[in-house]
N, CA, C and O atoms as a CHARMM CRD file, in Angstrom:
* protein
*
  252
    1    1 MET  N     42.41900  34.70800 -63.81300 PROA 1      0.00000
    2    1 MET  CA    42.92000  33.54400 -64.49700 PROA 1      0.00000
    3    1 MET  C     41.86600  32.39300 -64.30300 PROA 1      0.00000
    4    1 MET  O     41.48200  32.01600 -63.19600 PROA 1      0.00000
    5    2 LYS  N     41.46700  31.91000 -65.43300 PROA 2      0.00000
    6    2 LYS  CA    40.49700  30.77100 -65.45400 PROA 2      0.00000
    7    2 LYS  C     41.10900  29.41000 -65.29200 PROA 2      0.00000
    8    2 LYS  O     42.25600  29.17200 -65.67100 PROA 2      0.00000
    9    3 CYS  N     40.37500  28.57400 -64.75900 PROA 3      0.00000
   10    3 CYS  CA    40.93100  27.13600 -64.51700 PROA 3      0.00000
   11    3 CYS  C     40.80200  26.35500 -65.83300 PROA 3      0.00000
   12    3 CYS  O     39.70500  26.35000 -66.39200 PROA 3      0.00000
   13    4 ASN  N     41.76900  25.74000 -66.33300 PROA 4      0.00000
   14    4 ASN  CA    41.70100  24.76900 -67.50800 PROA 4      0.00000
   15    4 ASN  C     42.60600  23.57700 -67.24900 PROA 4      0.00000
   16    4 ASN  O     43.05900  22.92100 -68.18700 PROA 4      0.00000
   17    5 VAL  N     42.85800  23.30700 -66.03500 PROA 5      0.00000
   18    5 VAL  CA    43.52700  22.05200 -65.63600 PROA 5      0.00000
   19    5 VAL  C     42.75300  21.43500 -64.60000 PROA 5      0.00000
   20    5 VAL  O     42.56500  21.95300 -63.49900 PROA 5      0.00000
   21    6 GLY  N     42.21900  20.10600 -65.03300 PROA 6      0.00000
   22    6 GLY  CA    41.25600  19.41700 -63.96800 PROA 6      0.00000
   23    6 GLY  C     42.00000  18.70700 -62.96500 PROA 6      0.00000
   24    6 GLY  O     43.18800  18.42500 -63.11800 PROA 6      0.00000
   25    7 LYS  N     41.29100  18.39200 -61.87700 PROA 7      0.00000
   26    7 LYS  CA    41.93200  17.61900 -60.69500 PROA 7      0.00000
   27    7 LYS  C     42.87100  16.52400 -61.16500 PROA 7      0.00000
   28    7 LYS  O     44.06600  16.56400 -60.87100 PROA 7      0.00000
   29    8 THR  N     42.37500  15.60300 -61.85000 PROA 8      0.00000
   30    8 THR  CA    43.29800  14.46000 -62.29000 PROA 8      0.00000
   31    8 THR  C     44.47500  14.88700 -63.08700 PROA 8      0.00000
   32    8 THR  O     45.54200  14.31400 -62.86400 PROA 8      0.00000
   33    9 GLU  N     44.42200  15.78000 -63.95000 PROA 9      0.00000
   34    9 GLU  CA    45.44900  16.30300 -64.75900 PROA 9      0.00000
   35    9 GLU  C     46.58300  17.07500 -63.74600 PROA 9      0.00000
   36    9 GLU  O     47.80200  16.94000 -63.85800 PROA 9      0.00000
   37   10 GLN  N     45.89800  17.90300 -62.74600 PROA 10     0.00000
   38   10 GLN  CA    46.66400  18.47200 -61.80500 PROA 10     0.00000
   39   10 GLN  C     47.64700  17.55300 -61.08000 PROA 10     0.00000
   40   10 GLN  O     48.83600  17.83800 -60.94200 PROA 10     0.00000
   41   11 ILE  N     47.09900  16.47400 -60.64200 PROA 11     0.00000
   42   11 ILE  CA    47.89300  15.38500 -59.83800 PROA 11     0.00000
   43   11 ILE  C     48.99200  14.77700 -60.66300 PROA 11     0.00000
   44   11 ILE  O     50.10700  14.52100 -60.20700 PROA 11     0.00000
   45   12 ILE  N     48.58800  14.54500 -61.99200 PROA 12     0.00000
   46   12 ILE  CA    49.64400  13.97400 -62.83100 PROA 12     0.00000
   47   12 ILE  C     50.72500  14.99700 -63.24200 PROA 12     0.00000
   48   12 ILE  O     51.90600  14.67400 -63.36800 PROA 12     0.00000
   49   13 ARG  N     50.27400  16.21400 -63.44000 PROA 13     0.00000
   50   13 ARG  CA    51.37700  17.23000 -63.68800 PROA 13     0.00000
   51   13 ARG  C     52.32600  17.48500 -62.57600 PROA 13     0.00000
   52   13 ARG  O     53.50800  17.72000 -62.82500 PROA 13     0.00000
   53   14 ILE  N     51.88200  17.45100 -61.39300 PROA 14     0.00000
   54   14 ILE  CA    52.80500  17.56200 -60.26200 PROA 14     0.00000
   55   14 ILE  C     53.63100  16.32100 -60.04600 PROA 14     0.00000
   56   14 ILE  O     54.79500  16.43400 -59.66000 PROA 14     0.00000
   57   15 ILE  N     53.09300  15.15000 -60.27500 PROA 15     0.00000
   58   15 ILE  CA    53.96000  13.87500 -59.99200 PROA 15     0.00000
   59   15 ILE  C     54.98700  13.95600 -61.29900 PROA 15     0.00000
   60   15 ILE  O     56.19600  13.77800 -61.15200 PROA 15     0.00000
   61   16 VAL  N     54.46400  14.20700 -62.42800 PROA 16     0.00000
   62   16 VAL  CA    55.59900  14.19100 -63.47300 PROA 16     0.00000
   63   16 VAL  C     56.79200  15.18200 -63.35200 PROA 16     0.00000
   64   16 VAL  O     57.93800  14.87100 -63.67800 PROA 16     0.00000
   65   17 GLY  N     56.42400  16.44400 -62.84100 PROA 17     0.00000
   66   17 GLY  CA    57.27200  17.53000 -62.49700 PROA 17     0.00000
   67   17 GLY  C     58.37100  16.92600 -61.52400 PROA 17     0.00000
   68   17 GLY  O     59.57800  17.02600 -61.74600 PROA 17     0.00000
   69   18 ILE  N     57.83300  16.30100 -60.44100 PROA 18     0.00000
   70   18 ILE  CA    58.57900  15.85700 -59.36300 PROA 18     0.00000
   71   18 ILE  C     59.59200  14.75900 -59.81200 PROA 18     0.00000
   72   18 ILE  O     60.74900  14.73900 -59.39200 PROA 18     0.00000
   73   19 VAL  N     59.11000  13.88400 -60.65500 PROA 19     0.00000
   74   19 VAL  CA    59.95200  12.79500 -61.36900 PROA 19     0.00000
   75   19 VAL  C     61.10300  13.50400 -62.18200 PROA 19     0.00000
   76   19 VAL  O     62.27700  13.15600 -62.05800 PROA 19     0.00000
   77   20 ILE  N     60.73500  14.42500 -62.94200 PROA 20     0.00000
   78   20 ILE  CA    61.62200  15.13800 -63.91200 PROA 20     0.00000
   79   20 ILE  C     62.81500  15.74100 -63.02400 PROA 20     0.00000
   80   20 ILE  O     64.02000  15.62400 -63.24600 PROA 20     0.00000
   81   21 ILE  N     62.26700  16.33200 -62.09400 PROA 21     0.00000
   82   21 ILE  CA    63.32200  16.98100 -61.00200 PROA 21     0.00000
   83   21 ILE  C     64.13800  16.15300 -60.60700 PROA 21     0.00000
   84   21 ILE  O     65.32800  16.42900 -60.75300 PROA 21     0.00000
   85   22 PHE  N     63.74600  14.83700 -59.96200 PROA 22     0.00000
   86   22 PHE  CA    64.51200  13.71800 -59.50600 PROA 22     0.00000
   87   22 PHE  C     65.40300  13.09300 -60.47300 PROA 22     0.00000
   88   22 PHE  O     66.52700  12.74200 -60.11600 PROA 22     0.00000
   89   23 ILE  N     64.97900  12.91700 -61.71400 PROA 23     0.00000
   90   23 ILE  CA    65.90400  12.65500 -62.81900 PROA 23     0.00000
   91   23 ILE  C     66.97100  13.40000 -62.97200 PROA 23     0.00000
   92   23 ILE  O     68.09600  12.90700 -63.04800 PROA 23     0.00000
   93   24 GLY  N     66.71700  14.76200 -63.04000 PROA 24     0.00000
   94   24 GLY  CA    67.70000  15.77400 -63.17100 PROA 24     0.00000
   95   24 GLY  C     68.70800  15.69000 -62.17000 PROA 24     0.00000
   96   24 GLY  O     69.89600  15.79000 -62.47900 PROA 24     0.00000
   97   25 ILE  N     68.28300  15.48900 -60.83100 PROA 25     0.00000
   98   25 ILE  CA    69.22500  15.37200 -59.63000 PROA 25     0.00000
   99   25 ILE  C     70.00600  14.18700 -59.84900 PROA 25     0.00000
  100   25 ILE  O     71.21500  14.27000 -59.63100 PROA 25     0.00000
  101   26 TYR  N     69.42300  12.87400 -60.32500 PROA 26     0.00000
  102   26 TYR  CA    70.07000  11.78000 -60.39100 PROA 26     0.00000
  103   26 TYR  C     71.32800  11.69100 -61.50900 PROA 26     0.00000
  104   26 TYR  O     72.36700  11.04800 -61.35900 PROA 26     0.00000
  105   27 TYR  N     70.95700  12.49700 -62.64900 PROA 27     0.00000
  106   27 TYR  CA    71.99900  12.60500 -63.64100 PROA 27     0.00000
  107   27 TYR  C     72.77700  13.80600 -63.50400 PROA 27     0.00000
  108   27 TYR  O     73.66400  14.03600 -64.32600 PROA 27     0.00000
  109   28 LYS  N     72.54100  14.60200 -62.55000 PROA 28     0.00000
  110   28 LYS  CA    73.27800  15.94700 -62.13300 PROA 28     0.00000
  111   28 LYS  C     73.28000  16.76700 -63.38400 PROA 28     0.00000
  112   28 LYS  O     74.31100  17.21900 -63.88100 PROA 28     0.00000
  113   29 SER  N     72.00900  16.94900 -63.90100 PROA 29     0.00000
  114   29 SER  CA    71.85000  17.76700 -65.02300 PROA 29     0.00000
  115   29 SER  C     70.81900  18.87600 -64.78700 PROA 29     0.00000
  116   29 SER  O     69.76800  18.67600 -64.17800 PROA 29     0.00000
  117   30 TRP  N     71.18000  20.05500 -65.30400 PROA 30     0.00000
  118   30 TRP  CA    70.26900  21.19900 -65.09500 PROA 30     0.00000
  119   30 TRP  C     68.79800  21.03200 -65.86600 PROA 30     0.00000
  120   30 TRP  O     67.84800  21.73900 -65.52600 PROA 30     0.00000
  121   31 TRP  N     68.69100  20.10000 -66.86700 PROA 31     0.00000
  122   31 TRP  CA    67.51400  19.74900 -67.47600 PROA 31     0.00000
  123   31 TRP  C     66.48000  19.23000 -66.52500 PROA 31     0.00000
  124   31 TRP  O     65.35800  18.95700 -66.95100 PROA 31     0.00000
  125   32 GLY  N     66.79700  19.07400 -65.23100 PROA 32     0.00000
  126   32 GLY  CA    65.74000  18.69400 -64.31200 PROA 32     0.00000
  127   32 GLY  C     65.00400  19.87400 -63.87900 PROA 32     0.00000
  128   32 GLY  O     63.99300  19.67100 -63.20700 PROA 32     0.00000
  129   33 LEU  N     65.32800  21.03000 -64.13800 PROA 33     0.00000
  130   33 LEU  CA    64.60800  22.38200 -63.62700 PROA 33     0.00000
  131   33 LEU  C     63.45400  22.41900 -64.52000 PROA 33     0.00000
  132   33 LEU  O     62.51800  23.12700 -64.14900 PROA 33     0.00000
  133   34 ILE  N     63.33800  21.78400 -65.64300 PROA 34     0.00000
  134   34 ILE  CA    62.13800  21.76300 -66.56300 PROA 34     0.00000
  135   34 ILE  C     60.88000  21.27600 -65.84200 PROA 34     0.00000
  136   34 ILE  O     59.72600  21.57700 -66.14700 PROA 34     0.00000
  137   35 GLY  N     61.29200  20.43300 -64.78500 PROA 35     0.00000
  138   35 GLY  CA    60.07600  19.91700 -63.93000 PROA 35     0.00000
  139   35 GLY  C     59.39600  20.92200 -63.21700 PROA 35     0.00000
  140   35 GLY  O     58.29500  20.63300 -62.74800 PROA 35     0.00000
  141   36 ILE  N     59.89100  22.13800 -63.03700 PROA 36     0.00000
  142   36 ILE  CA    59.18600  23.10900 -62.26300 PROA 36     0.00000
  143   36 ILE  C     58.08900  23.55700 -62.92600 PROA 36     0.00000
  144   36 ILE  O     57.16200  23.96300 -62.22500 PROA 36     0.00000
  145   37 ILE  N     57.93000  23.59100 -64.48400 PROA 37     0.00000
  146   37 ILE  CA    56.95700  24.04900 -65.25700 PROA 37     0.00000
  147   37 ILE  C     55.62200  23.26200 -64.88800 PROA 37     0.00000
  148   37 ILE  O     54.65600  23.84400 -64.39600 PROA 37     0.00000
  149   38 PRO  N     55.63700  22.00000 -65.14200 PROA 38     0.00000
  150   38 PRO  CA    54.36800  21.12500 -64.76200 PROA 38     0.00000
  151   38 PRO  C     54.03100  21.35800 -63.27400 PROA 38     0.00000
  152   38 PRO  O     52.85200  21.54500 -62.97400 PROA 38     0.00000
  153   39 ILE  N     54.86000  21.36100 -62.44900 PROA 39     0.00000
  154   39 ILE  CA    54.45000  21.60800 -61.11400 PROA 39     0.00000
  155   39 ILE  C     53.70700  22.93100 -60.81800 PROA 39     0.00000
  156   39 ILE  O     52.74100  22.94600 -60.05400 PROA 39     0.00000
  157   40 ILE  N     54.20500  24.12100 -61.47600 PROA 40     0.00000
  158   40 ILE  CA    53.69500  25.28900 -61.30300 PROA 40     0.00000
  159   40 ILE  C     52.20900  25.26900 -61.96300 PROA 40     0.00000
  160   40 ILE  O     51.23000  25.69900 -61.35300 PROA 40     0.00000
  161   41 THR  N     52.14600  24.73600 -63.24600 PROA 41     0.00000
  162   41 THR  CA    50.89600  24.78000 -63.92800 PROA 41     0.00000
  163   41 THR  C     49.91800  23.85900 -63.11400 PROA 41     0.00000
  164   41 THR  O     48.71300  24.10900 -63.13500 PROA 41     0.00000
  165   42 GLY  N     50.41000  22.80500 -62.40200 PROA 42     0.00000
  166   42 GLY  CA    49.56200  21.91600 -61.61200 PROA 42     0.00000
  167   42 GLY  C     49.02500  22.61400 -60.52300 PROA 42     0.00000
  168   42 GLY  O     47.83600  22.45300 -60.24600 PROA 42     0.00000
  169   43 LEU  N     49.82100  23.46200 -59.78200 PROA 43     0.00000
  170   43 LEU  CA    49.50500  24.12600 -58.53200 PROA 43     0.00000
  171   43 LEU  C     48.41500  25.40300 -58.89000 PROA 43     0.00000
  172   43 LEU  O     47.44400  25.68000 -58.18600 PROA 43     0.00000
  173   44 ILE  N     48.74200  25.99600 -59.94300 PROA 44     0.00000
  174   44 ILE  CA    47.82500  27.08700 -60.10300 PROA 44     0.00000
  175   44 ILE  C     46.58600  26.82800 -60.94900 PROA 44     0.00000
  176   44 ILE  O     45.69500  27.66000 -61.11900 PROA 44     0.00000
  177   45 ARG  N     46.61100  25.45300 -61.52700 PROA 45     0.00000
  178   45 ARG  CA    45.62100  24.92800 -62.30500 PROA 45     0.00000
  179   45 ARG  C     45.32700  25.72700 -63.74300 PROA 45     0.00000
  180   45 ARG  O     44.18500  25.82200 -64.19200 PROA 45     0.00000
  181   46 TYR  N     46.36800  26.22700 -64.33500 PROA 46     0.00000
  182   46 TYR  CA    46.18500  27.07100 -65.45700 PROA 46     0.00000
  183   46 TYR  C     47.45700  26.76700 -66.23600 PROA 46     0.00000
  184   46 TYR  O     48.57300  26.82100 -65.72100 PROA 46     0.00000
  185   47 CYS  N     47.20800  26.41600 -67.61600 PROA 47     0.00000
  186   47 CYS  CA    48.30400  26.15400 -68.61600 PROA 47     0.00000
  187   47 CYS  C     48.00600  27.09700 -69.86200 PROA 47     0.00000
  188   47 CYS  O     47.00100  26.95000 -70.55800 PROA 47     0.00000
  189   48 PRO  N     48.87500  27.98500 -70.06200 PROA 48     0.00000
  190   48 PRO  CA    48.72800  28.90700 -71.29400 PROA 48     0.00000
  191   48 PRO  C     48.82400  28.27700 -72.51400 PROA 48     0.00000
  192   48 PRO  O     48.23800  28.75900 -73.48300 PROA 48     0.00000
  193   49 ILE  N     49.57700  27.11300 -72.62600 PROA 49     0.00000
  194   49 ILE  CA    49.53900  26.44900 -73.88000 PROA 49     0.00000
  195   49 ILE  C     48.13500  25.76300 -74.17400 PROA 49     0.00000
  196   49 ILE  O     47.65900  25.86100 -75.30400 PROA 49     0.00000
  197   50 SER  N     47.45800  25.06000 -73.16000 PROA 50     0.00000
  198   50 SER  CA    46.15200  24.50300 -73.17700 PROA 50     0.00000
  199   50 SER  C     45.23800  25.59800 -73.57300 PROA 50     0.00000
  200   50 SER  O     44.42000  25.37400 -74.46500 PROA 50     0.00000
  201   51 ASP  N     45.29000  26.72600 -73.02000 PROA 51     0.00000
  202   51 ASP  CA    44.45500  27.83900 -73.30700 PROA 51     0.00000
  203   51 ASP  C     44.51800  28.31300 -74.75100 PROA 51     0.00000
  204   51 ASP  O     43.50000  28.56800 -75.39400 PROA 51     0.00000
  205   52 ILE  N     45.77900  28.42400 -75.24600 PROA 52     0.00000
  206   52 ILE  CA    45.79500  28.76300 -76.67800 PROA 52     0.00000
  207   52 ILE  C     45.24000  27.79600 -77.57000 PROA 52     0.00000
  208   52 ILE  O     44.67400  28.15400 -78.60300 PROA 52     0.00000
  209   53 LEU  N     45.37200  26.48000 -77.21700 PROA 53     0.00000
  210   53 LEU  CA    44.84300  25.48800 -78.04000 PROA 53     0.00000
  211   53 LEU  C     43.29300  25.23700 -77.83000 PROA 53     0.00000
  212   53 LEU  O     42.64600  24.56300 -78.63200 PROA 53     0.00000
  213   54 GLY  N     42.74600  25.80900 -76.72200 PROA 54     0.00000
  214   54 GLY  CA    41.35600  25.75600 -76.56700 PROA 54     0.00000
  215   54 GLY  C     41.09000  24.26000 -75.72800 PROA 54     0.00000
  216   54 GLY  O     40.05700  23.63100 -75.95800 PROA 54     0.00000
  217   55 ILE  N     41.98700  23.81200 -74.85900 PROA 55     0.00000
  218   55 ILE  CA    41.78600  22.62200 -74.39200 PROA 55     0.00000
  219   55 ILE  C     41.49700  22.86400 -72.81700 PROA 55     0.00000
  220   55 ILE  O     42.21800  23.59000 -72.13200 PROA 55     0.00000
  221   56 SER  N     40.55500  22.29600 -72.40100 PROA 56     0.00000
  222   56 SER  CA    40.28600  22.46600 -70.87900 PROA 56     0.00000
  223   56 SER  C     39.73800  21.16700 -70.27000 PROA 56     0.00000
  224   56 SER  O     38.72800  20.65200 -70.75000 PROA 56     0.00000
  225   57 THR  N     40.38200  20.62700 -69.22700 PROA 57     0.00000
  226   57 THR  CA    40.01000  19.47900 -68.47200 PROA 57     0.00000
  227   57 THR  C     39.39300  19.76100 -67.28800 PROA 57     0.00000
  228   57 THR  O     39.07900  18.84200 -66.53100 PROA 57     0.00000
  229   58 CYS  N     39.16600  20.95600 -67.01100 PROA 58     0.00000
  230   58 CYS  CA    38.55500  21.55500 -65.75000 PROA 58     0.00000
  231   58 CYS  C     37.04600  21.65000 -65.81500 PROA 58     0.00000
  232   58 CYS  O     36.51100  22.44400 -66.58900 PROA 58     0.00000
  233   59 HSD  N     36.33300  20.83800 -64.99900 PROA 59     0.00000
  234   59 HSD  CA    34.86500  20.97100 -65.15900 PROA 59     0.00000
  235   59 HSD  C     34.22200  21.95200 -64.30400 PROA 59     0.00000
  236   59 HSD  O     34.38500  21.91700 -63.08400 PROA 59     0.00000
  237   60 VAL  N     33.52000  22.80100 -64.85800 PROA 60     0.00000
  238   60 VAL  CA    32.86000  23.98200 -64.18200 PROA 60     0.00000
  239   60 VAL  C     31.53200  23.50500 -63.65600 PROA 60     0.00000
  240   60 VAL  O     30.71400  22.96300 -64.39900 PROA 60     0.00000
  241   61 LYS  N     31.31700  23.70800 -62.36400 PROA 61     0.00000
  242   61 LYS  CA    29.90300  23.32500 -61.79200 PROA 61     0.00000
  243   61 LYS  C     28.87300  24.43000 -62.12200 PROA 61     0.00000
  244   61 LYS  O     29.05000  25.63500 -61.94200 PROA 61     0.00000
  245   62 LYS  N     27.86800  23.89300 -62.58700 PROA 62     0.00000
  246   62 LYS  CA    26.87900  24.74600 -63.20600 PROA 62     0.00000
  247   62 LYS  C     25.82700  24.94700 -61.93300 PROA 62     0.00000
  248   62 LYS  O     25.45600  23.93500 -61.33700 PROA 62     0.00000
  249   63 ASN  N     25.40800  26.09100 -61.56900 PROA 63     0.00000
  250   63 ASN  CA    24.46500  26.35700 -60.44200 PROA 63     0.00000
  251   63 ASN  C     22.94600  26.32800 -60.88100 PROA 63     0.00000
  252   63 ASN  O     22.05900  26.53100 -60.05200 PROA 63     0.00000
């Protein structure tokens, strides 16, 4: 699996995922489980939707 999520986007995805989960807990809603998706894509640094759209924020180092 190639990287298509850059470091800044990774941090943003994880923070947004945590916020969504806490909002779900606050409102006692199962919709908070959606927050798992940005957390996972942030941790593995791969997003299938970005791959389909050809978007990559991951900078590859050239040797």
